[in-house]
Every structure is written in structure tokens, then in C-alpha cells.
DRENBADO-834868 format. One record per atom (N, C-alpha, C): residue number from 0; atom name; residue in one letter; x, y, z. Coordinates in nm, 2 decimals. Layout:
n_atom_res_X_Y_Z
NUM_CA_A_X_Y_Z
...
***
This chain:
n_atom_res_X_Y_Z
0_N_M_-4.68_-3.37_-1.97
0_CA_M_-4.60_-3.40_-1.86
0_C_M_-4.45_-3.39_-1.90
1_N_T_-4.37_-3.31_-1.82
1_CA_T_-4.24_-3.28_-1.86
1_C_T_-4.15_-3.38_-1.78
2_N_T_-4.04_-3.42_-1.85
2_CA_T_-3.95_-3.51_-1.78
2_C_T_-3.84_-3.43_-1.72
3_N_H_-3.75_-3.49_-1.65
3_CA_H_-3.64_-3.43_-1.58
3_C_H_-3.55_-3.36_-1.68
4_N_H_-3.53_-3.42_-1.80
4_CA_H_-3.43_-3.38_-1.89
4_C_H_-3.48_-3.28_-2.00
5_N_E_-3.60_-3.24_-1.99
5_CA_E_-3.66_-3.15_-2.10
5_C_E_-3.61_-3.01_-2.07
6_N_R_-3.59_-2.93_-2.18
6_CA_R_-3.54_-2.80_-2.17
6_C_R_-3.67_-2.71_-2.14
7_N_R_-3.64_-2.60_-2.06
7_CA_R_-3.74_-2.50_-2.03
7_C_R_-3.74_-2.40_-2.14
8_N_P_-3.85_-2.34_-2.17
8_CA_P_-3.86_-2.24_-2.27
8_C_P_-3.81_-2.11_-2.22
9_N_G_-3.76_-2.02_-2.31
9_CA_G_-3.73_-1.88_-2.27
9_C_G_-3.58_-1.87_-2.24
10_N_G_-3.55_-1.76_-2.16
10_CA_G_-3.41_-1.73_-2.13
10_C_G_-3.35_-1.83_-2.04
11_N_N_-3.43_-1.90_-1.96
11_CA_N_-3.37_-2.00_-1.88
11_C_N_-3.37_-2.14_-1.94
12_N_A_-3.34_-2.14_-2.07
12_CA_A_-3.35_-2.26_-2.15
12_C_A_-3.22_-2.35_-2.12
13_N_V_-3.22_-2.41_-2.00
13_CA_V_-3.12_-2.50_-1.96
13_C_V_-3.19_-2.62_-1.91
14_N_L_-3.11_-2.73_-1.91
14_CA_L_-3.16_-2.85_-1.84
14_C_L_-3.19_-2.82_-1.70
15_N_S_-3.31_-2.86_-1.65
15_CA_S_-3.35_-2.83_-1.51
15_C_S_-3.24_-2.89_-1.41
16_N_S_-3.18_-3.00_-1.45
16_CA_S_-3.07_-3.06_-1.35
16_C_S_-2.96_-2.97_-1.34
17_N_F_-2.92_-2.88_-1.44
17_CA_F_-2.81_-2.79_-1.42
17_C_F_-2.84_-2.65_-1.37
18_N_K_-2.97_-2.62_-1.36
18_CA_K_-3.01_-2.49_-1.31
18_C_K_-2.96_-2.47_-1.17
19_N_E_-2.97_-2.57_-1.08
19_CA_E_-2.93_-2.56_-0.94
19_C_E_-2.78_-2.53_-0.94
20_N_Q_-2.70_-2.59_-1.02
20_CA_Q_-2.55_-2.57_-1.02
20_C_Q_-2.52_-2.42_-1.06
21_N_A_-2.59_-2.36_-1.15
21_CA_A_-2.57_-2.22_-1.18
21_C_A_-2.60_-2.13_-1.06
22_N_T_-2.71_-2.17_-1.00
22_CA_T_-2.75_-2.09_-0.88
22_C_T_-2.64_-2.10_-0.77
23_N_L_-2.59_-2.22_-0.74
23_CA_L_-2.48_-2.24_-0.64
23_C_L_-2.36_-2.16_-0.68
24_N_A_-2.32_-2.16_-0.81
24_CA_A_-2.21_-2.08_-0.85
24_C_A_-2.23_-1.93_-0.83
25_N_D_-2.35_-1.88_-0.85
25_CA_D_-2.38_-1.74_-0.83
25_C_D_-2.37_-1.71_-0.68
26_N_Q_-2.43_-1.80_-0.60
26_CA_Q_-2.43_-1.78_-0.45
26_C_Q_-2.28_-1.77_-0.40
27_N_L_-2.20_-1.87_-0.46
27_CA_L_-2.06_-1.87_-0.42
27_C_L_-1.99_-1.74_-0.45
28_N_A_-2.01_-1.69_-0.57
28_CA_A_-1.95_-1.56_-0.62
28_C_A_-2.00_-1.45_-0.53
29_N_R_-2.13_-1.44_-0.49
29_CA_R_-2.18_-1.34_-0.40
29_C_R_-2.12_-1.35_-0.26
30_N_T_-2.10_-1.48_-0.21
30_CA_T_-2.05_-1.50_-0.08
30_C_T_-1.90_-1.45_-0.08
31_N_L_-1.82_-1.49_-0.18
31_CA_L_-1.68_-1.44_-0.19
31_C_L_-1.67_-1.29_-0.20
32_N_A_-1.75_-1.23_-0.27
32_CA_A_-1.76_-1.08_-0.28
32_C_A_-1.79_-1.02_-0.15
33_N_A_-1.89_-1.08_-0.08
33_CA_A_-1.92_-1.03_0.05
33_C_A_-1.81_-1.05_0.16
34_N_H_-1.74_-1.16_0.14
34_CA_H_-1.63_-1.19_0.23
34_C_H_-1.51_-1.08_0.21
35_N_K_-1.49_-1.06_0.08
35_CA_K_-1.38_-0.96_0.05
35_C_K_-1.42_-0.82_0.10
36_N_R_-1.55_-0.78_0.09
36_CA_R_-1.59_-0.65_0.15
36_C_R_-1.58_-0.65_0.30
37_N_S_-1.61_-0.77_0.36
37_CA_S_-1.60_-0.77_0.51
37_C_S_-1.45_-0.76_0.55
38_N_I_-1.36_-0.82_0.48
38_CA_I_-1.22_-0.80_0.52
38_C_I_-1.18_-0.66_0.50
39_N_Q_-1.22_-0.60_0.39
39_CA_Q_-1.18_-0.45_0.37
39_C_Q_-1.24_-0.36_0.47
40_N_A_-1.36_-0.39_0.52
40_CA_A_-1.42_-0.31_0.62
40_C_A_-1.34_-0.33_0.75
41_N_R_-1.31_-0.45_0.78
41_CA_R_-1.23_-0.48_0.91
41_C_R_-1.09_-0.41_0.90
42_N_N_-1.03_-0.41_0.79
42_CA_N_-0.90_-0.34_0.78
42_C_N_-0.91_-0.20_0.80
43_N_R_-1.02_-0.14_0.74
43_CA_R_-1.05_0.01_0.76
43_C_R_-1.07_0.04_0.91
44_N_L_-1.15_-0.05_0.98
44_CA_L_-1.17_-0.03_1.12
44_C_L_-1.04_-0.04_1.20
45_N_L_-0.95_-0.13_1.17
45_CA_L_-0.83_-0.15_1.24
45_C_L_-0.74_-0.03_1.22
46_N_A_-0.73_0.02_1.09
46_CA_A_-0.65_0.13_1.07
46_C_A_-0.71_0.26_1.14
47_N_H_-0.84_0.27_1.15
47_CA_H_-0.89_0.38_1.22
47_C_H_-0.87_0.38_1.36
48_N_R_-0.87_0.26_1.43
48_CA_R_-0.84_0.24_1.56
48_C_R_-0.70_0.27_1.59
49_N_A_-0.61_0.23_1.50
49_CA_A_-0.46_0.26_1.52
49_C_A_-0.43_0.41_1.52
50_N_R_-0.50_0.48_1.42
50_CA_R_-0.48_0.62_1.41
50_C_R_-0.53_0.70_1.53
51_N_H_-0.63_0.65_1.59
51_CA_H_-0.70_0.73_1.70
51_C_H_-0.67_0.67_1.84
52_N_D_-0.58_0.57_1.85
52_CA_D_-0.54_0.52_1.98
52_C_D_-0.47_0.62_2.06
53_N_M_-0.53_0.65_2.18
53_CA_M_-0.47_0.76_2.26
53_C_M_-0.41_0.70_2.38
54_N_R_-0.37_0.57_2.39
54_CA_R_-0.30_0.53_2.50
54_C_R_-0.16_0.60_2.51
55_N_D_-0.11_0.62_2.63
55_CA_D_0.00_0.71_2.65
55_C_D_0.13_0.66_2.57
56_N_W_0.15_0.53_2.57
56_CA_W_0.27_0.48_2.50
56_C_W_0.25_0.50_2.36
57_N_R_0.13_0.49_2.30
57_CA_R_0.11_0.50_2.16
57_C_R_0.13_0.65_2.12
58_N_V_0.08_0.74_2.20
58_CA_V_0.10_0.88_2.17
58_C_V_0.25_0.92_2.17
59_N_K_0.32_0.87_2.27
59_CA_K_0.46_0.90_2.28
59_C_K_0.54_0.84_2.16
60_N_R_0.49_0.72_2.12
60_CA_R_0.56_0.66_2.00
60_C_R_0.53_0.73_1.88
61_N_R_0.41_0.78_1.86
61_CA_R_0.38_0.86_1.74
61_C_R_0.46_0.99_1.74
62_N_E_0.47_1.05_1.86
62_CA_E_0.55_1.18_1.87
62_C_E_0.69_1.15_1.83
63_N_R_0.75_1.04_1.88
63_CA_R_0.89_1.01_1.86
63_C_R_0.91_0.98_1.71
64_N_T_0.81_0.91_1.65
64_CA_T_0.83_0.88_1.51
64_C_T_0.82_1.01_1.43
65_N_R_0.73_1.10_1.46
65_CA_R_0.71_1.23_1.39
65_C_R_0.85_1.31_1.41
66_N_Q_0.90_1.31_1.52
66_CA_Q_1.03_1.38_1.55
66_C_Q_1.15_1.33_1.47
67_N_L_1.15_1.19_1.46
67_CA_L_1.26_1.13_1.38
67_C_L_1.25_1.16_1.24
68_N_I_1.13_1.16_1.18
68_CA_I_1.10_1.20_1.04
68_C_I_1.14_1.34_1.01
69_N_E_1.11_1.43_1.11
69_CA_E_1.14_1.57_1.09
69_C_E_1.29_1.59_1.09
70_N_L_1.36_1.52_1.19
70_CA_L_1.51_1.53_1.19
70_C_L_1.57_1.48_1.07
71_N_G_1.52_1.37_1.01
71_CA_G_1.57_1.32_0.89
71_C_G_1.55_1.41_0.77
72_N_G_1.44_1.48_0.78
72_CA_G_1.41_1.59_0.68
72_C_G_1.51_1.70_0.69
73_N_L_1.55_1.74_0.81
73_CA_L_1.65_1.84_0.82
73_C_L_1.78_1.80_0.77
74_N_I_1.82_1.67_0.78
74_CA_I_1.94_1.63_0.73
74_C_I_1.94_1.63_0.58
75_N_A_1.83_1.59_0.52
75_CA_A_1.81_1.60_0.38
75_C_A_1.81_1.74_0.33
76_N_K_1.75_1.83_0.41
76_CA_K_1.74_1.98_0.37
76_C_K_1.88_2.04_0.37
77_N_A_1.97_1.99_0.46
77_CA_A_2.10_2.05_0.47
77_C_A_2.19_1.98_0.36
78_N_E_2.14_1.90_0.28
78_CA_E_2.20_1.83_0.17
78_C_E_2.32_1.74_0.22
79_N_L_2.31_1.69_0.34
79_CA_L_2.41_1.60_0.40
79_C_L_2.41_1.46_0.33
80_N_I_2.29_1.43_0.28
80_CA_I_2.28_1.29_0.22
80_C_I_2.35_1.29_0.09
81_N_D_2.33_1.40_0.01
81_CA_D_2.40_1.41_-0.12
81_C_D_2.55_1.43_-0.10
82_N_L_2.59_1.52_-0.01
82_CA_L_2.73_1.56_0.01
82_C_L_2.81_1.45_0.06
83_N_T_2.75_1.35_0.13
83_CA_T_2.83_1.24_0.19
83_C_T_2.80_1.11_0.11
84_N_D_2.73_1.12_0.00
84_CA_D_2.70_1.00_-0.08
84_C_D_2.62_0.90_0.01
85_N_D_2.53_0.95_0.09
85_CA_D_2.45_0.87_0.18
85_C_D_2.53_0.78_0.27
86_N_D_2.66_0.82_0.31
86_CA_D_2.74_0.75_0.40
86_C_D_2.70_0.78_0.54
87_N_R_2.63_0.69_0.61
87_CA_R_2.57_0.71_0.74
87_C_R_2.68_0.73_0.85
88_N_A_2.79_0.66_0.83
88_CA_A_2.90_0.68_0.93
88_C_A_2.95_0.82_0.92
89_N_V_2.96_0.88_0.81
89_CA_V_3.01_1.02_0.79
89_C_V_2.90_1.11_0.86
90_N_I_2.77_1.09_0.82
90_CA_I_2.67_1.17_0.88
90_C_I_2.67_1.16_1.03
91_N_L_2.68_1.04_1.09
91_CA_L_2.68_1.02_1.23
91_C_L_2.81_1.09_1.29
92_N_G_2.92_1.09_1.22
92_CA_G_3.04_1.15_1.26
92_C_G_3.02_1.31_1.27
93_N_L_2.96_1.36_1.17
93_CA_L_2.92_1.50_1.17
93_C_L_2.84_1.54_1.29
94_N_L_2.74_1.46_1.32
94_CA_L_2.65_1.49_1.43
94_C_L_2.72_1.48_1.57
95_N_I_2.81_1.38_1.58
95_CA_I_2.89_1.36_1.70
95_C_I_2.98_1.48_1.72
96_N_E_3.04_1.53_1.61
96_CA_E_3.12_1.65_1.61
96_C_E_3.05_1.77_1.66
97_N_A_2.93_1.79_1.61
97_CA_A_2.84_1.90_1.65
97_C_A_2.81_1.88_1.80
98_N_A_2.78_1.76_1.84
98_CA_A_2.75_1.74_1.99
98_C_A_2.87_1.77_2.08
99_N_A_2.99_1.73_2.02
99_CA_A_3.11_1.77_2.10
99_C_A_3.13_1.92_2.12
100_N_K_3.10_1.99_2.01
100_CA_K_3.11_2.14_2.01
100_C_K_3.02_2.19_2.11
101_N_L_2.90_2.14_2.12
101_CA_L_2.80_2.19_2.21
101_C_L_2.84_2.17_2.36
102_N_K_2.92_2.07_2.37
102_CA_K_2.97_2.04_2.51
102_C_K_3.09_2.12_2.55
103_N_G_3.14_2.20_2.45
103_CA_G_3.26_2.28_2.48
103_C_G_3.23_2.42_2.53
104_N_E_3.33_2.50_2.54
104_CA_E_3.32_2.63_2.60
104_C_E_3.25_2.73_2.51
105_N_S_3.25_2.71_2.38
105_CA_S_3.19_2.81_2.28
105_C_S_3.05_2.77_2.25
106_N_R_2.98_2.70_2.33
106_CA_R_2.85_2.65_2.31
106_C_R_2.75_2.76_2.27
107_N_E_2.75_2.87_2.35
107_CA_E_2.65_2.97_2.32
107_C_E_2.68_3.04_2.18
108_N_Q_2.80_3.06_2.15
108_CA_Q_2.84_3.12_2.02
108_C_Q_2.80_3.02_1.91
109_N_D_2.83_2.90_1.93
109_CA_D_2.80_2.80_1.82
109_C_D_2.65_2.79_1.80
110_N_L_2.58_2.79_1.91
110_CA_L_2.43_2.78_1.90
110_C_L_2.37_2.90_1.82
111_N_L_2.42_3.02_1.86
111_CA_L_2.38_3.14_1.80
111_C_L_2.41_3.14_1.65
112_N_L_2.53_3.10_1.61
112_CA_L_2.57_3.09_1.47
112_C_L_2.49_2.99_1.39
113_N_W_2.47_2.87_1.45
113_CA_W_2.39_2.77_1.38
113_C_W_2.24_2.81_1.37
114_N_R_2.19_2.87_1.48
114_CA_R_2.05_2.92_1.47
114_C_R_2.03_3.01_1.36
115_N_R_2.12_3.11_1.35
115_CA_R_2.11_3.21_1.24
115_C_R_2.11_3.15_1.10
116_N_R_2.21_3.05_1.08
116_CA_R_2.22_2.98_0.95
116_C_R_2.09_2.90_0.92
117_N_G_2.04_2.84_1.03
117_CA_G_1.92_2.76_1.01
117_C_G_1.80_2.84_0.97
118_N_A_1.79_2.96_1.04
118_CA_A_1.68_3.04_1.02
118_C_A_1.69_3.10_0.87
119_N_R_1.81_3.14_0.83
119_CA_R_1.83_3.18_0.69
119_C_R_1.79_3.07_0.59
120_N_A_1.83_2.95_0.62
120_CA_A_1.80_2.84_0.53
120_C_A_1.65_2.82_0.52
121_N_F_1.58_2.82_0.63
121_CA_F_1.44_2.81_0.63
121_C_F_1.37_2.92_0.55
122_N_A_1.42_3.05_0.57
122_CA_A_1.36_3.16_0.50
122_C_A_1.38_3.14_0.35
123_N_Q_1.50_3.10_0.31
123_CA_Q_1.53_3.08_0.16
123_C_Q_1.44_2.97_0.11
124_N_N_1.42_2.86_0.18
124_CA_N_1.33_2.75_0.14
124_C_N_1.19_2.80_0.12
125_N_Q_1.14_2.88_0.21
125_CA_Q_1.00_2.93_0.20
125_C_Q_0.99_3.03_0.08
126_N_L_1.09_3.11_0.06
126_CA_L_1.09_3.19_-0.06
126_C_L_1.09_3.11_-0.19
127_N_A_1.17_3.00_-0.19
127_CA_A_1.17_2.91_-0.31
127_C_A_1.04_2.84_-0.33
128_N_D_0.98_2.80_-0.22
128_CA_D_0.85_2.72_-0.22
128_C_D_0.74_2.81_-0.27
129_N_S_0.74_2.94_-0.23
129_CA_S_0.63_3.03_-0.27
129_C_S_0.63_3.08_-0.41
130_N_R_0.74_3.05_-0.48
130_CA_R_0.76_3.09_-0.62
130_C_R_0.69_3.00_-0.72
***
């Protein structure tokens, strides 16, 4: 007859009273790991929903965000950030000056000149990128 405090033979040679505690700790670890996986799966689902949300205002917001990023890239490509030491007031002043010129009488000439310069810059960047 075995008593409550006798050791079991073999790999599970622990006091029988402590065996249940080890099992509870293992169950807790498994539960915490499952909880972590559930949170990760939920976050993936929410990110997927946000990426594929086709409500009108969401689509317009994504388009506006994309446009703002592209325009910021053009400002960087024109080296305005480096040339102005990232002075946003100067950059805004330059853009306001360009807008004022577009409101003037030489609008078509200015647009033609700037379009040609921009096209040349894009062509030069494509050549540099392909090398």
C-alpha cells in the first residue's frame, strides 16, 4: 500500500501531491500561449479588414494619403528639403510663389517650362535607377 507522500518510480518520480501543480503550470503556459496566438490572429484580421475596407470615405482617405506621400516624394526629389535645411516655412513660401505665378498671365509658359524640367528630371532619375 502506498501512502500519499511516497515517490513514484520512473521519470515522474515526484511526490504525488506536487504532480497536480506541475500539470496546472503546464496548462497555464499552454493557455497563455493560445491567448497570445488568438491576439495575433485578431490583429491580422483587423489589419486585413482595414486594408480591404471599400467604404467610400476610406477609399478617398487612402487616395489622399497616397497623393500626399507622392507629393512629399516630389519635394524630396527636387532636393528642396536639403536645399532649405528642412525649413518648412521656406518650402511653403516656394510653393505659394509657384501658385502665384500660376495665377498670373504667364501661366501657360510657366507650366510648359516646369513640365519640361520635370520630365527631364524624371528621365534622368530613371536612367540613374537603371544603372
